[in-house]
Structures are given as structure tokens and as C-alpha cells.
All heavy atoms as an XYZ file, in Angstrom:
775
protein
N       2.998     36.935     40.657
C       3.971     36.055     41.225
C       4.494     35.154     40.173
O       3.979     34.949     39.142
C       3.313     35.307     42.358
O       2.486     34.356     41.768
N       5.707     34.591     40.444
C       6.441     33.775     39.474
C       6.103     32.378     39.752
O       5.978     31.886     40.904
C       7.841     34.108     39.684
C       8.684     33.718     38.549
C      10.114     34.245     38.820
N      10.954     33.287     38.130
C      12.303     33.344     38.137
N      12.858     34.418     38.577
N      12.957     32.476     37.345
N       5.958     31.526     38.709
C       5.645     30.109     38.935
C       6.883     29.410     39.661
O       7.984     29.726     39.416
C       5.508     29.501     37.540
C       5.868     30.511     36.593
C       6.002     31.859     37.315
N       6.586     28.504     40.546
C       7.568     27.715     41.211
C       8.068     26.596     40.445
O       7.266     25.853     39.686
C       7.044     27.161     42.505
S       6.514     28.542     43.614
N       9.301     26.192     40.508
C       9.838     25.059     39.814
C       9.318     23.763     40.489
O       9.137     23.781     41.696
C      11.371     24.976     39.875
O      11.875     26.109     39.191
N       9.011     22.693     39.701
C       8.547     21.497     40.318
C       9.631     20.957     41.326
O      10.815     21.164     41.054
C       8.258     20.576     39.252
C       8.994     21.104     37.980
C       9.217     22.544     38.317
N       9.285     20.170     42.290
C      10.192     19.629     43.213
C      10.712     18.313     42.832
O      11.492     17.684     43.462
C       9.558     19.488     44.615
C       9.202     20.890     45.173
C       8.609     20.687     46.572
N       8.003     21.866     47.070
C       8.489     22.964     47.618
N       9.856     22.958     47.730
N       7.826     23.987     47.864
N      10.296     17.829     41.671
C      10.906     16.647     41.095
C      11.121     16.732     39.577
O      10.691     17.627     38.955
C       9.841     15.488     41.365
C       8.529     15.664     40.734
C       7.599     14.514     40.990
N       6.401     14.799     40.233
C       5.522     13.889     39.957
N       5.594     12.699     40.482
N       4.389     14.164     39.246
N      11.804     15.812     39.073
C      12.211     15.799     37.696
C      10.941     15.580     36.874
O       9.961     14.982     37.349
C      13.244     14.702     37.305
C      14.550     15.005     37.790
O      14.782     16.158     38.261
O      15.329     14.044     37.903
N      10.906     16.095     35.628
C       9.812     15.957     34.822
C      10.249     15.686     33.360
O      11.379     16.045     33.043
C       8.790     17.116     34.868
C       9.363     18.365     34.327
C       8.291     19.468     34.354
N       8.703     20.500     33.433
C       8.140     21.668     33.453
N       7.142     21.990     34.186
N       8.525     22.618     32.515
N       9.399     15.102     32.586
C       9.816     14.827     31.229
C       8.906     15.671     30.298
O       7.765     15.822     30.450
C       9.448     13.304     30.817
C      10.288     12.451     31.695
C       9.693     13.021     29.384
C       9.884     10.924     31.531
N       9.583     16.320     29.283
C       8.770     17.212     28.343
C       8.671     16.316     27.057
O       9.574     15.679     26.584
C       9.671     18.405     28.006
O       9.688     19.215     29.094
N       7.457     16.278     26.567
C       7.090     15.603     25.369
C       6.665     16.542     24.279
O       5.807     17.360     24.534
C       5.974     14.573     25.664
C       5.610     13.758     24.417
C       6.402     13.595     26.712
N       7.226     16.498     23.105
C       6.876     17.373     22.061
C       5.488     17.084     21.572
O       5.048     15.941     21.530
C       7.867     17.160     20.976
C       8.390     15.861     21.229
C       8.367     15.568     22.633
N       4.677     18.119     21.336
C       3.282     17.890     20.843
C       3.170     18.581     19.480
O       3.379     19.769     19.405
C       2.282     18.490     21.901
C       0.888     18.404     21.478
C       0.225     17.217     21.669
C       0.134     19.479     20.989
C      -1.182     17.066     21.343
C      -1.161     19.279     20.692
C      -1.775     18.074     20.909
O      -3.128     17.975     20.529
N       2.903     17.876     18.512
C       2.812     18.309     17.164
C       1.381     18.717     16.815
O       0.520     17.838     16.684
C       3.329     17.389     16.186
C       4.830     17.014     16.500
C       5.063     15.783     17.111
C       5.818     17.832     16.098
C       6.335     15.460     17.458
C       7.154     17.396     16.449
C       7.384     16.312     17.065
N       1.069     20.059     16.601
C      -0.356     20.362     16.386
C      -0.496     20.390     14.988
O       0.136     21.266     14.160
C      -0.598     21.741     17.025
C      -2.012     22.198     16.796
C      -2.433     23.195     15.969
C      -3.160     21.673     17.412
N      -3.795     23.350     16.051
C      -4.255     22.347     16.852
C      -3.440     20.656     18.325
C      -5.552     22.118     17.280
C      -4.678     20.402     18.685
C      -5.746     21.109     18.156
N      -1.283     19.577     14.301
C      -1.667     19.522     13.000
C      -0.451     19.476     11.966
O      -0.285     20.373     11.158
C      -2.642     20.732     12.499
C      -3.934     20.536     13.241
O      -4.351     19.471     13.575
N      -4.682     21.634     13.389
N       0.385     18.490     12.112
C       1.394     18.356     11.041
C       0.789     17.987      9.711
O      -0.440     17.788      9.652
C       2.255     17.160     11.592
C       1.299     16.401     12.518
C       0.341     17.344     13.068
N       1.524     17.846      8.693
C       0.976     17.475      7.404
C       0.228     16.116      7.546
O       0.667     15.251      8.244
N      -0.849     15.959      6.796
C      -1.635     14.731      6.885
C      -0.831     13.477      6.511
O      -1.120     12.461      7.013
C      -2.946     14.836      6.074
C      -3.858     15.915      6.518
C      -5.113     16.003      5.528
C      -4.343     15.585      7.958
N       0.210     13.629      5.663
C       0.960     12.528      5.318
C       2.220     12.321      6.222
O       3.005     11.426      5.995
C       1.366     12.534      3.806
C       2.143     13.780      3.519
O       2.268     14.713      4.283
O       2.764     13.862      2.397
N       2.330     13.195      7.238
C       3.493     13.059      8.188
C       3.497     11.866      8.909
O       2.481     11.387      9.443
C       3.540     14.279      9.060
N       4.663     11.193      9.024
C       4.797      9.927      9.673
C       5.615     10.227     11.039
O       6.742     10.788     10.942
C       5.638      8.867      8.903
C       5.809      7.667      9.744
C       4.798      8.549      7.660
N       5.001      9.897     12.166
C       5.544     10.141     13.467
C       5.811      8.798     14.140
O       4.912      8.013     14.360
C       4.716     11.001     14.314
C       5.362     11.244     15.676
C       4.369     12.326     13.659
N       7.078      8.416     14.256
C       7.478      7.192     14.844
C       7.090      7.050     16.348
O       7.287      8.020     17.058
C       8.944      6.927     14.672
N       6.516      5.906     16.665
C       6.155      5.681     18.093
C       7.463      5.375     18.838
O       8.379      4.824     18.346
C       5.171      4.511     18.122
N       7.436      5.545     20.151
C       8.485      5.168     20.962
C       8.100      3.810     21.557
O       7.399      3.671     22.388
C       8.635      6.177     22.225
C       9.776      5.724     23.166
C       8.869      7.614     21.711
N       8.659      2.787     20.820
C       8.384      1.445     21.128
C       9.630      0.590     20.829
O      10.147      0.599     19.816
C       7.222      1.009     20.229
C       6.513     -0.255     20.779
O       6.765     -0.655     21.901
O       5.702     -0.806     20.081
N      10.193     -0.054     21.846
C       9.576     -0.368     23.174
C       9.767      0.936     24.108
O      10.592      1.765     23.848
C      10.449     -1.457     23.739
C      11.755     -1.360     23.023
C      11.371     -0.785     21.648
N       8.858      0.997     24.939
C       8.759      2.179     25.855
C       9.888      1.964     26.878
O      10.199      0.935     27.326
C       7.380      2.202     26.560
C       6.295      2.463     25.624
S       4.726      2.437     26.347
C       4.498      0.677     26.654
N      10.500      3.139     27.348
C      11.475      3.136     28.297
C      11.079      2.462     29.601
O       9.960      2.732     30.068
C      11.840      4.537     28.572
C      11.285      5.290     27.307
C      10.169      4.430     26.916
N      11.985      1.632     30.140
C      11.566      0.880     31.430
C      11.455      1.803     32.561
O      10.775      1.525     33.588
C      12.671     -0.159     31.706
N      12.086      3.113     32.503
C      12.051      3.953     33.644
C      10.766      4.829     33.534
O      10.611      5.639     34.503
C      13.261      4.952     33.486
O      13.230      5.600     32.153
C      14.548      4.215     33.658
N       9.972      4.708     32.562
C       8.657      5.412     32.482
C       7.630      4.933     33.498
O       7.364      3.842     33.519
C       8.160      5.338     31.076
C       6.971      6.253     30.689
C       7.308      7.715     30.749
C       6.510      5.981     29.268
N       7.171      5.871     34.285
C       6.259      5.416     35.363
C       4.806      5.529     34.773
O       4.581      6.517     33.974
C       6.397      6.279     36.653
O       6.149      7.582     36.320
N       3.929      4.703     35.194
C       2.559      4.726     34.572
C       1.495      4.798     35.725
O       1.665      4.236     36.772
C       2.304      3.313     33.827
C       3.124      3.297     32.636
C       4.346      2.822     32.499
C       2.653      3.610     31.300
N       4.778      2.906     31.123
C       3.810      3.468     30.414
C       1.532      4.069     30.795
C       3.705      3.656     29.075
C       1.445      4.434     29.474
C       2.557      4.169     28.639
N       0.500      5.643     35.414
C      -0.596      5.764     36.455
C      -1.660      4.636     36.179
O      -2.405      4.242     37.079
C      -1.288      7.095     36.193
N      -1.590      4.167     34.986
C      -2.570      2.998     34.627
C      -1.678      1.763     34.330
O      -0.423      1.835     34.353
C      -3.274      3.384     33.291
C      -4.106      4.568     33.362
C      -4.812      4.814     32.071
N      -5.648      5.920     32.120
C      -6.376      6.352     31.141
N      -6.236      5.893     29.999
N      -7.098      7.437     31.352
N      -2.294      0.615     34.140
C      -1.469     -0.595     33.966
C      -0.702     -0.376     32.642
O      -1.086      0.156     31.587
C      -2.618     -1.609     33.615
C      -3.745     -1.157     34.356
C      -3.810      0.342     34.388
N       0.609     -0.716     32.788
C       1.510     -0.522     31.674
C       1.207     -1.362     30.434
O       1.077     -2.601     30.503
C       2.909     -0.840     32.166
C       4.016     -0.581     31.142
C       5.373     -1.105     31.694
N       6.417     -0.789     30.848
C       7.161      0.401     31.005
N       6.859      1.225     31.933
N       8.129      0.590     30.078
N       1.023     -0.772     29.311
C       0.653     -1.535     28.027
C       1.878     -2.262     27.587
O       3.042     -1.907     27.799
C       0.166     -0.582     27.032
C       0.816      0.744     27.523
C       0.950      0.675     29.026
N       1.638     -3.473     26.847
C       2.775     -4.190     26.374
C       3.428     -3.470     25.218
O       4.643     -3.583     25.003
C       2.283     -5.596     25.953
N       2.663     -2.715     24.482
C       3.120     -2.019     23.275
C       2.384     -0.764     23.097
O       1.138     -0.687     23.502
C       3.097     -2.863     22.003
O       3.564     -2.119     20.932
C       1.724     -3.319     21.737
N       2.885      0.263     22.341
C       2.115      1.453     22.146
C       1.403      1.286     20.793
O       0.680      2.193     20.373
C       3.009      2.748     22.133
C       3.515      2.973     23.461
C       4.147      2.718     21.091
N       1.630      0.227     20.048
C       1.072      0.040     18.684
C      -0.499     -0.175     18.824
O      -1.192      0.171     17.829
C       1.672     -1.103     18.058
N      -0.942     -0.667     19.896
C      -2.419     -0.816     20.085
C      -2.700     -0.904     21.586
O      -1.877     -1.254     22.346
C      -2.882     -2.200     19.335
N      -4.003     -0.412     21.899
C      -4.413     -0.526     23.271
C      -5.622     -1.379     23.405
O      -6.303     -1.543     22.400
C      -4.665      0.886     23.849
O      -5.793      1.362     23.245
C      -3.526      1.832     23.682
N      -5.933     -1.883     24.598
C      -7.062     -2.656     24.784
C      -8.347     -1.756     25.078
O      -9.381     -2.332     25.418
N      -8.220     -0.400     24.906
C      -9.341      0.422     25.399
C     -10.525      0.259     24.442
O     -11.643      0.487     24.800
C      -8.926      1.900     25.299
O      -8.492      2.278     24.047
N     -10.401     -0.276     23.236
C     -11.380     -0.509     22.310
C     -11.514     -1.963     21.848
O     -11.743     -2.286     20.745
C     -11.425      0.420     21.185
C     -11.458      1.827     21.522
N     -12.725      2.455     21.939
C     -10.576      2.835     21.568
C     -12.454      3.654     22.211
N     -11.127      3.926     22.005
N     -10.947     -2.868     22.659
C     -10.838     -4.291     22.293
C      -9.393     -4.474     21.716
O      -8.648     -3.593     21.370
N      -8.987     -5.680     21.689
C      -7.653     -6.064     21.274
C      -7.500     -5.592     19.821
O      -8.180     -5.876     18.929
C      -7.497     -7.591     21.318
C      -6.025     -7.992     20.793
C      -7.670     -8.061     22.789
N      -6.443     -4.745     19.696
C      -6.153     -4.192     18.355
C      -7.198     -3.247     17.801
O      -7.022     -2.797     16.681
N      -8.121     -2.863     18.630
C      -9.153     -1.992     18.092
C      -8.839     -0.537     18.148
O      -9.596      0.331     17.723
N      -7.720     -0.195     18.663
C      -7.217      1.242     18.693
C      -5.867      1.282     18.267
O      -4.971      1.780     18.963
C      -7.433      1.876     20.053
C      -7.268      3.311     20.102
O      -7.538      3.976     19.138
N      -7.028      3.877     21.303
N      -5.560      0.808     17.060
C      -4.204      0.684     16.524
C      -3.727      2.131     16.330
O      -4.393      3.024     15.984
C      -4.192     -0.058     15.219
O      -4.694     -1.343     15.352
N      -2.384      2.337     16.498
C      -1.652      3.547     16.364
C      -1.161      3.419     14.831
O      -0.342      2.543     14.482
C      -0.461      3.656     17.183
C       0.375      4.963     16.983
C      -0.542      6.250     17.266
C       1.490      4.944     17.976
N      -1.709      4.199     13.929
C      -1.382      4.177     12.600
C      -0.221      5.051     12.288
O       0.109      6.026     13.031
C      -2.589      4.570     11.698
C      -3.907      3.900     11.966
C      -5.126      4.394     11.209
C      -3.764      2.376     11.644
N       0.582      4.730     11.199
C       1.674      5.464     10.972
C       1.612      6.968     10.675
O       2.366      7.777     11.132
C       2.559      4.725      9.816
C       4.031      4.668     10.040
C       4.673      3.763      8.989
O       4.507      4.102      7.685
O       5.338      2.917      9.336
N       0.683      7.226      9.661
C       0.483      8.635      9.285
C      -0.375      9.415     10.119
O      -1.427      8.941     10.552
C       0.063      8.654      7.754
N      -0.047     10.697     10.357
C      -0.876     11.528     11.247
C      -2.310     11.685     10.691
O      -3.243     11.527     11.378
C      -0.286     12.955     11.251
C      -1.240     13.948     11.827
C      -1.363     13.978     13.330
C      -1.950     14.827     11.055
C      -2.235     14.898     13.846
C      -2.854     15.728     11.745
C      -3.072     15.743     13.064
O      -3.853     16.600     13.621
N      -2.400     11.825      9.400
C      -3.768     11.967      8.799
C      -4.672     10.717      8.953
O      -5.863     10.842      9.135
N      -4.090      9.506      8.864
C      -4.763      8.292      9.039
C      -5.301      8.225     10.517
O      -6.479      7.873     10.801
C      -3.973      7.096      8.693
N      -4.566      8.647     11.460
C      -4.947      8.697     12.845
C      -6.028      9.708     13.142
O      -6.947      9.534     13.887
C      -3.773      8.962     13.867
C      -3.030      7.608     14.129
O      -3.616      6.679     14.556
N      -1.728      7.635     13.919
N      -5.855     10.917     12.529
C      -6.834     11.969     12.639
C      -8.192     11.505     12.085
O      -9.279     11.730     12.716
C      -6.321     13.238     11.906
N      -8.228     10.881     10.920
C      -9.442     10.455     10.346
C     -10.044      9.246     11.213
O     -11.217      9.275     11.415
C      -9.202      9.900      8.843
C     -10.442      9.486      8.187
C     -11.522     10.501      8.046
C     -10.083      8.940      6.752
N      -9.166      8.430     11.681
C      -9.667      7.272     12.497
C     -10.329      7.877     13.799
O     -11.472      7.430     14.198
C      -8.538      6.395     12.974
C      -8.863      5.323     13.948
C      -7.696      4.689     14.519
C      -7.050      5.589     15.510
N      -6.059      4.955     16.336
N      -9.702      8.856     14.338
C     -10.286      9.464     15.582
C     -11.572     10.156     15.353
O     -12.573     10.013     16.058
C      -9.340     10.500     16.143
O      -8.074      9.902     16.596
N     -11.685     10.879     14.219
C     -12.944     11.485     13.804
C     -14.060     10.379     13.574
O     -15.219     10.593     14.151
C     -12.812     12.287     12.565
C     -14.084     12.942     12.020
C     -14.637     14.012     12.790
C     -13.779     13.439     10.544
N     -13.673      9.461     12.816
C     -14.695      8.404     12.511
C     -15.218      7.606     13.760
O     -16.382      7.432     13.833
C     -14.027      7.370     11.534
N     -14.304      7.385     14.674
C     -14.731      6.615     15.833
C     -15.524      7.491     16.841
O     -16.390      7.016     17.482
C     -13.398      6.032     16.448
C     -12.781      4.952     15.660
C     -11.516      4.468     16.333
N     -11.910      3.801     17.620
C     -11.665      2.545     17.874
N     -11.056      1.811     16.966
N     -12.083      1.981     18.935
N     -15.116      8.780     16.944
C     -15.776      9.599     17.902
C     -17.063     10.246     17.450
O     -17.877     10.585     18.206
C     -14.777     10.651     18.415
O     -14.419     11.533     17.418
N     -17.299     10.324     16.119
C     -18.473     10.862     15.540
C     -18.991      9.978     14.480
O     -19.091     10.377     13.223
C     -18.102     12.209     14.990
C     -17.550     13.223     16.031
N     -18.329     13.832     17.005
C     -16.243     13.671     16.259
C     -17.501     14.604     17.726
N     -16.239     14.464     17.295
N     -19.534      8.794     14.806
C     -19.993      7.887     13.779
C     -21.156      8.485     12.945
O     -21.282      8.147     11.804
C     -20.353      6.614     14.547
C     -20.520      7.074     15.966
C     -19.581      8.219     16.179
N     -22.057      9.242     13.590
C     -23.130      9.804     12.915
C     -22.750     10.872     11.812
O     -23.302     10.910     10.755
C     -24.170     10.446     13.832
C     -24.838      9.336     14.729
C     -25.577      9.927     15.983
O     -25.284     11.069     16.422
N     -26.588      9.218     16.418
N     -21.816     11.644     12.213
C     -21.233     12.578     11.177
C     -20.577     11.900     10.012
O     -20.800     12.242      8.863
C     -20.148     13.530     11.855
C     -19.409     14.406     10.835
C     -20.798     14.426     12.912
N     -19.836     10.785     10.378
C     -19.170     10.022      9.311
C     -20.322      9.330      8.340
O     -20.128      9.334      7.106
C     -18.217      8.953      9.857
C     -17.094      9.445     10.453
S     -15.996     10.290      9.292
C     -15.421      8.921      8.293
N     -21.378      8.781      8.982
C     -22.498      8.206      8.187
C     -23.129      9.201      7.284
O     -23.435      8.866      6.186
C     -23.485      7.542      9.206
N     -23.367     10.448      7.804
C     -23.993     11.388      7.028
C     -23.190     12.001      5.928
O     -23.617     12.161      4.797
C     -24.458     12.522      7.929
C     -25.267     13.588      7.187
C     -25.884     14.605      8.147
N     -26.520     15.540      7.416
C     -27.274     16.545      7.949
N     -27.274     16.701      9.147
N     -27.906     17.528      7.099
N     -21.950     12.363      6.199
C     -21.097     13.031      5.332
C     -20.057     12.207      4.581
O     -19.516     12.646      3.551
C     -20.257     14.202      6.035
C     -21.295     15.233      6.634
N     -21.870     16.122      5.773
C     -21.665     15.445      7.834
C     -22.675     16.897      6.500
N     -22.580     16.472      7.856
N     -19.767     10.975      5.116
C     -18.816     10.141      4.434
C     -19.365      8.737      4.324
O     -18.710      7.755      4.864
C     -17.467     10.151      5.211
C     -16.906     11.479      5.292
N     -16.279     12.101      4.167
C     -16.939     12.380      6.320
C     -15.837     13.324      4.570
N     -16.196     13.489      5.789
N     -20.535      8.565      3.770
C     -21.201      7.218      3.762
C     -20.377      6.231      2.914
O     -20.620      5.014      3.061
C     -22.590      7.337      3.122
N     -19.423      6.676      2.090
C     -18.588      5.803      1.391
C     -17.390      5.184      2.225
O     -16.601      4.447      1.721
C     -17.920      6.586      0.117
C     -17.083      7.723      0.626
O     -17.459      8.402      1.569
O     -16.060      8.034     -0.002
N     -17.270      5.567      3.452
C     -16.186      5.117      4.411
C     -16.745      4.399      5.593
O     -17.877      4.588      5.971
C     -15.362      6.277      4.781
C     -14.698      7.190      3.791
C     -14.066      8.395      4.515
C     -13.723      6.413      2.901
N     -15.972      3.500      6.130
C     -16.201      2.921      7.360
C     -14.997      2.537      8.161
O     -13.990      2.422      7.551
C     -17.242      1.716      7.293
C     -16.701      0.388      6.806
C     -16.186     -0.518      7.665
C     -16.679      0.163      5.433
C     -15.665     -1.675      7.195
C     -16.201     -1.082      5.030
C     -15.673     -1.963      5.894
O     -15.091     -3.191      5.402
N     -14.965      2.305      9.479
C     -13.892      1.942     10.336
C     -13.946      0.479     10.507
O     -14.879     -0.175     10.977
C     -14.025      2.622     11.632
C     -12.767      2.364     12.494
C     -14.259      4.184     11.459
N     -12.810     -0.223     10.062
C     -12.559     -1.600     10.374
C     -12.373     -1.855     11.814
O     -11.999     -0.846     12.475
C     -11.402     -2.102      9.552
C     -11.621     -2.015      8.079
C     -10.373     -2.556      7.261
O     -10.616     -3.255      6.311
N      -9.180     -2.188      7.693
N     -12.453     -3.110     12.286
C     -12.225     -3.386     13.730
C     -10.890     -2.954     14.121
O     -10.601     -2.712     15.374
C     -12.433     -4.860     13.811
C     -13.396     -5.288     12.660
C     -12.998     -4.232     11.626
N      -9.883     -2.895     13.326
C      -8.449     -2.504     13.703
C      -8.339     -1.032     13.723
O      -7.160     -0.577     14.008
C      -7.449     -3.229     12.790
C      -7.483     -2.751     11.369
O      -8.408     -2.067     11.048
O      -6.614     -3.180     10.559
N      -9.306     -0.204     13.440
C      -9.242      1.286     13.415
C      -8.950      1.826     12.122
O      -9.094      3.102     12.019
N      -8.655      1.063     11.178
C      -8.336      1.657      9.793
C      -9.620      2.103      9.095
O     -10.596      1.313      9.109
C      -7.571      0.650      8.926
C      -7.309      1.133      7.575
C      -6.216      0.281      9.595
N      -9.676      3.284      8.573
C     -10.842      3.691      7.748
C     -10.572      3.326      6.311
O      -9.547      3.660      5.733
C     -10.945      5.288      7.901
C     -12.155      5.755      7.149
C     -11.113      5.674      9.409
N     -11.626      2.697      5.736
C     -11.459      2.280      4.364
C     -12.715      2.669      3.596
O     -13.801      2.989      4.106
C     -11.320      0.672      4.245
C     -10.039      0.320      4.929
C     -12.485     -0.038      4.909
N     -12.570      2.702      2.227
C     -13.713      2.907      1.306
C     -14.612      1.653      1.238
O     -13.983      0.553      1.231
C     -13.288      3.226     -0.077
C     -12.833      4.645     -0.218
N     -11.420      5.036     -0.129
C     -13.532      5.825     -0.493
C     -11.370      6.343     -0.315
N     -12.602      6.824     -0.517
N     -15.854      1.882      1.152
C     -16.775      0.748      0.944
C     -16.639      0.344     -0.489
O     -16.558      1.163     -1.387
C     -18.198      1.072      1.192
C     -18.539      1.509      2.626
C     -19.953      1.833      2.785
N     -20.173      2.408      4.055
C     -20.546      1.731      5.137
N     -20.588      0.436      5.055
N     -20.768      2.337      6.313
N     -16.581     -0.925     -0.772
C     -16.400     -1.487     -2.144
C     -17.337     -2.668     -2.207
O     -17.863     -3.125     -1.189
C     -14.964     -1.927     -2.453
O     -14.631     -3.078     -1.646
C     -13.988     -0.739     -2.199
N     -17.620     -3.148     -3.492
C     -18.415     -4.363     -3.546
C     -17.878     -5.485     -2.765
O     -18.577     -6.422     -2.165
C     -18.412     -4.738     -4.969
C     -18.149     -3.408     -5.696
C     -17.223     -2.647     -4.746
N     -16.565     -5.600     -2.500
C     -15.954     -6.727     -1.692
C     -16.004     -6.289     -0.213
O     -15.803     -7.153      0.654
C     -14.473     -6.908     -2.080
C     -14.203     -7.365     -3.578
C     -12.679     -7.425     -3.841
C     -14.859     -8.737     -3.694
N     -16.094     -5.069      0.061
C     -16.181     -4.551      1.382
C     -17.314     -3.632      1.665
O     -17.153     -2.470      1.961
C     -14.861     -3.678      1.545
C     -14.010     -3.908      2.728
O     -14.454     -4.727      3.529
N     -12.934     -3.246      2.794
N     -18.637     -4.147      1.520
C     -19.819     -3.248      1.526
C     -20.054     -2.627      2.962
O     -20.516     -1.473      2.963
C     -20.924     -4.146      0.967
C     -20.452     -5.526      1.341
C     -18.948     -5.454      1.245
N     -20.035     -3.426      3.945
C     -20.338     -2.839      5.275
C     -19.344     -3.495      6.390
O     -18.755     -4.461      6.052
C     -21.799     -3.343      5.742
O     -21.877     -4.689      5.614
C     -22.785     -2.681      4.716
N     -19.330     -2.811      7.477
C     -18.510     -3.440      8.545
C     -19.040     -4.731      9.156
O     -20.241     -5.077      8.941
C     -18.489     -2.328      9.660
C     -19.544     -1.357      9.280
C     -19.894     -1.658      7.843
């Protein structure tokens, strides 16, 4: 059988699967007023309150966001294989240095 067309309009959003790690993808901010939300509408797409204020910042480069996601979702893997790195409260992953020894 053939799929039926939806009975209402829909929006297509491009999904980029593994672009270059240094690729910069601009956020749609401010968000269109016509966009409907199932959850409370955020004030900006630059950060969400899901991990505390500013704790889930949207970083400019794809690779920085990918590393941030890995570091936040798998802290034990990061601790074991990347002990030289840690995630700051704003979500940015940085090298440990004498000035920045621990979170």
C-alpha cells in the first residue's frame, strides 16, 4: 500500500549526519513565532534549562557539540579515556591545566 499524505501542513528540517568536525551550523534564533511547541517555548535556542541555566549551551562547531554530548552522556568513558579533559558548567569541554585542574 502507498503512504497517505498528512492531513495538515508539516515542516521539513534538514538533518546533517556527521558533517566535518569544524563545520559551523548557524542556529535559527530568534525562533519563528509561528513555530508550535509541545513543551514550554524556550527564550532562545542558544541554551536550555534542561541541565541548569546555561548548562546545555549550543556551541558553534559541530565537533564541539559532538564532544560535549559524548562527555556529558558518558562521564565514565571520558574519565577513563580522556582524563586530560573535563566539561565546564556551560557545556564546553576543556583541557585540564594547572590553572584549570578540576571542575
